C-alpha positions in Angstrom: 70.9 -145.7 -10.1 68.3 -148.2 -10.7 69.4 -151.3 -12.8 68.8 -151.5 -16.8 66.2 -154.0 -17.6 65.9 -155.2 -21.4 62.2 -154.2 -22.7 61.1 -154.7 -26.0 59.7 -151.9 -28.0 56.1 -151.9 -27.9 54.0 -151.6 -31.2 53.1 -148.2 -30.6 56.4 -147.1 -30.4 57.4 -148.9 -33.7 54.5 -147.1 -35.4 55.3 -143.9 -33.8 58.9 -144.2 -35.1 57.6 -144.7 -38.6 55.5 -142.2 -38.7 58.0 -139.7 -37.6 60.5 -140.8 -39.7 58.3 -141.3 -42.8 56.9 -137.4 -42.3 60.5 -136.3 -42.2 61.5 -138.3 -45.4 58.4 -136.8 -47.0 59.2 -133.2 -46.2 62.9 -133.5 -47.4 61.6 -135.0 -50.9 58.9 -132.3 -50.8 61.6 -129.6 -50.3 64.1 -131.2 -52.9 61.2 -131.1 -55.3 60.1 -127.4 -54.7 63.7 -125.9 -54.2 64.3 -124.2 -57.7 60.7 -122.7 -57.3 61.5 -121.2 -53.9 61.9 -117.3 -54.1 65.0 -116.1 -52.7 63.1 -114.8 -49.5 61.3 -117.4 -47.6 59.4 -117.1 -44.4 61.4 -117.3 -41.0 58.9 -116.6 -38.2 55.4 -115.9 -37.8 53.7 -114.3 -35.0 51.0 -115.4 -32.8 48.2 -114.6 -35.3 50.0 -116.6 -38.1 51.0 -113.9 -40.0 55.1 -114.0 -41.4 56.9 -111.1 -39.5 60.3 -112.2 -40.6 61.6 -113.5 -44.0 65.1 -114.8 -44.6 67.1 -116.4 -47.3 65.7 -119.7 -48.5 68.9 -121.8 -47.4 67.2 -121.0 -44.0 64.4 -123.8 -45.1 67.3 -126.1 -44.1 67.5 -125.6 -40.5 64.4 -127.2 -39.2 65.5 -130.6 -41.4 68.9 -130.2 -39.9 67.6 -129.4 -36.3 65.4 -132.9 -36.5 68.4 -135.1 -36.7 70.2 -134.0 -33.8 67.1 -133.8 -31.6 65.7 -137.3 -32.9 68.7 -138.7 -32.1 69.3 -137.5 -28.8 65.8 -138.3 -27.9 66.1 -141.9 -29.2 69.4 -142.4 -27.2 67.5 -140.9 -24.1 64.7 -143.5 -24.7 67.2 -146.3 -25.0 68.3 -145.6 -21.5 65.3 -145.5 -19.5 66.7 -146.3 -16.2 68.7 -143.0 -16.0 65.2 -140.9 -16.5 63.7 -139.2 -13.2 61.4 -141.4 -11.1 59.4 -141.0 -8.1 60.6 -142.5 -5.0 58.1 -145.2 -5.0 60.3 -146.9 -8.2 61.0 -150.5 -7.0 61.9 -153.8 -8.5 58.5 -154.7 -8.9 57.2 -151.6 -10.9 60.5 -150.7 -12.5 59.7 -152.2 -15.8 56.0 -150.5 -15.7 57.8 -147.0 -15.0 60.7 -147.4 -17.7 58.2 -148.6 -20.7 56.0 -145.9 -19.8 58.8 -143.2 -19.8 60.5 -144.6 -23.0 56.6 -144.4 -24.5 56.2 -141.2 -23.7 59.6 -139.8 -25.0 59.1 -141.7 -28.1 56.0 -139.8 -28.7 57.3 -136.3 -28.1 60.4 -137.2 -30.2 57.9 -138.1 -33.0 55.9 -135.2 -32.6 58.4 -132.9 -32.5 59.6 -134.1 -35.7 56.4 -133.8 -37.3 56.0 -130.2 -36.0 59.2 -129.3 -37.5 57.8 -130.8 -40.8 54.7 -129.0 -40.8 56.1 -125.7 -40.0 58.6 -126.2 -42.9 55.7 -127.2 -45.1 53.4 -124.1 -44.0 56.6 -121.8 -44.7 57.1 -123.6 -48.1 53.6 -123.1 -49.2 53.5 -119.3 -48.0 56.9 -118.9 -49.9 55.5 -120.6 -53.0 52.4 -118.2 -52.5 50.1 -121.4 -52.3 48.6 -119.8 -49.2 48.9 -116.4 -47.9 49.7 -116.6 -44.3 49.6 -119.3 -41.4 47.2 -120.1 -39.0 46.6 -118.3 -35.8 45.4 -121.6 -34.3 48.6 -123.4 -35.1 50.9 -122.3 -32.1 47.5 -123.8 -29.6 47.9 -127.0 -31.7 51.7 -127.4 -31.1 51.5 -126.8 -27.8 48.8 -129.3 -27.2 50.5 -131.8 -29.7 53.6 -131.7 -27.5 52.0 -131.4 -23.9 49.3 -134.0 -24.4 51.9 -137.2 -24.3 53.6 -135.5 -21.3 50.6 -134.9 -19.4 49.1 -138.3 -20.4 52.3 -140.3 -19.3 52.2 -138.4 -16.0 48.6 -139.2 -15.3 49.5 -143.1 -16.0 52.8 -142.8 -14.0 50.4 -141.9 -10.7 48.6 -145.2 -11.5 51.6 -147.4 -11.1 52.0 -149.0 -7.9 
């Protein structure tokens, strides 16, 4: 196993964490504020077109905020140990710091984007339940997929440039 290096967090990692955690807190506060106004049945699932195709008890609105915590924690812990991530055979003592930092930054972006996606879905379901909008948007799934896979592809392309 490659050795562990102590590489401080970059400014972008700190900013992404502030955005992710801030979005999470804002969504939870929003949910607390609107909770008593939510109907007993809220959206649970949307089809590819953005049309709600399943409904559930309003307590199901607690699922995404609840899932965000262990997901964020696990991905945060994985980011603390970049030496255990999977690397190409060309990893060596000279380039380990560059590989570790890139891997950690990619994981940090994905972690916070996933939290923000959960927040977005929570807000969209809340607005539908409250009657503020009729349905979701069909393009939402495309944006979500691009948002998650962009940092992964970007990281892989940058990793290829490490000598």
